[in-house]
N, C-alpha and C positions, 0 to 999 in steps of 0.2 A: 445406501446413502441417499439422503433426500436433497442433495445439492450437487452442483457440478461447477467446475471451473472451465472457462473457455480461454484459450490462448489466442491472441490475435496476431497474425502475421502482419508484417509491415504493409504489404500490398492490401490486405483486408482493411486495415485502419485507414489507409489512403482512400480507398473506394467508399468506405462507410463511416467516415469521420463524423459527419453531421448526424447520421442515424444513431450512432453510439452515444453522441453527446445529448441527443434529444430524449433518450429513454431513461434518464435519471432525473430525480428531483433534487434541487439545490435548497439551501437553507431559506427560510422565510424572510429573514432580515436582509434587506436589499444590499447593504454594504458587504455582508458576509457572502451573500449569493454571488455578487460580482467577483469577489476574490476567488471563490470556488470555481466559478465558470472560467476565469482566466487561467487558473492553475490546471484545470482539467483540459482546456484547449491546448495549453503549452505541452502537457503530457502526451496528448494525442499527436501533436506535431513531432515530438521526440520518437514516439513509437512508430510513426510512419516512415521515419528515416532509419529504422533499425538500431537506434542508439539505446532504446529502452524496450523491454518486453512487457506487454500489457496483458493482464488477465482480468476476466470478470467472473462474478459469482452469481449464479441463478438457483432458484428453488425448483427442483424437479417435480415436486408435488403440486406446484402451481398455487399453493396456499398464499405465497408471496409472489407478486408479479413483477416482471421487468428485471432489470439488472439490480441486484441487491447492493453490490459494491464493486469497486475496481481497485486493482493494485498495479503499480508500475515498478519494475525492477531493472537495475543496471549494475554494471561492475565499475568500480572506481578505486581510488586509493585514498588513504588518510595517513597523515603524519602523526605518530605517537612517539614522544620522546626522541624526536629528530630522526625517526625511522619511518620510511614509507611502507605501508602494509596494504595489500590488495583486500578489498572488501566488497561484499554485496550491499547494494544501496536500495532502500525503499525510496524511490523518487516521489511517489505519490500514493496515498492511501485515501480512498474516498468511499464513504458509505452513503447510499441513497438516503436522503433526509428522512423519509418516512420509516426507515428501518434502523435509525441510529439509537444507540444506548439501550436496545432491547435484546433480551435473551429469548431465543426461540427453541422450544422443546424439540421440534422435529428437525432442527439443525444441530443435533448433538448437544442440546442445552447450551448453545454458544451464542455469542454476539457475532454479527456479520464481520466486524473488525477483527475479532479473534480468529475467525476462519481464514481471513485474508492474510493475517500475519503468520498463521500456521503454514499456509502455502508458501509464503516468502521464506520462512525458515527451511522448509523442505527443498525449495529450489536452490537456496544458498548452500545447503549441505551437498546437493548434487554437484553444484559448481565448485565447491571446495575440493572435491576429489580430482578435478581436472585443473583448476586454476590456483590452488593453494590459498584460497580465501579462508580466513579464520574468524571473520566477524560479519554480522549483518548489522547495518547501521541505519539510522533514520534521524530526521530532525523533527521534533514535535512542533506542530503549528503553534506559534507563539513562544517557542523556546521554553526555558525553565520556568517562566512566569505562568504558563498554562498548567497549573497544579493538577487539575482533574485529569488532563491527558497524560501528564508525566506519571501520575500514580497508576493510571491504567497500564501504560507501557512497563512500569516497574513490576506490576502484578504478573506480567507475562514473563519477566526475567531480564528486561532491558535495564541498563544503568548508564550513567554519563561516562563518556570516554575519560575525561579528566575534570577537575574542578573548574578549569578554564573554558571547557567546551560546552556547547549547548546540544551537541550531537549525542545520541544515545546508541548503545550497542548491545548485542547479545553475542556471546562466544558460541561458535558452532561446535 
């Protein structure tokens, strides 16, 4: 395998928040960059309080440098048809700007975002055995109007919870 995931413990995030934040590149568009920075900072705060589990992805061949992407996961619940169901939640998925939308041969012919989602699915399945979680959910940035992102998530197997919701799910 030419990549590895690193799980950050809350203490590690607390001690290294600034260095984790500074090794990724955000979008060139200043407005989008500020939004990404704010969301990433908020996610790091949640992770240092143990509410969210944070994982990064790196290339072990060193062909691609730095953190390729980050994903933050937590457990929550969602109400579907008046019934609360426990779910695994992708709180944040971030791909380093210089590695977005590209497929890499040495990373199993995958995009960074796909590898991060595969990790999320794997961790959610592990949690389902213990916590009774049946779904992995996420909110696509921009909601249903972000057609490119919605189509990407649908290509992996996600769909909308209901016609009323902007949240997408995949059954575990």
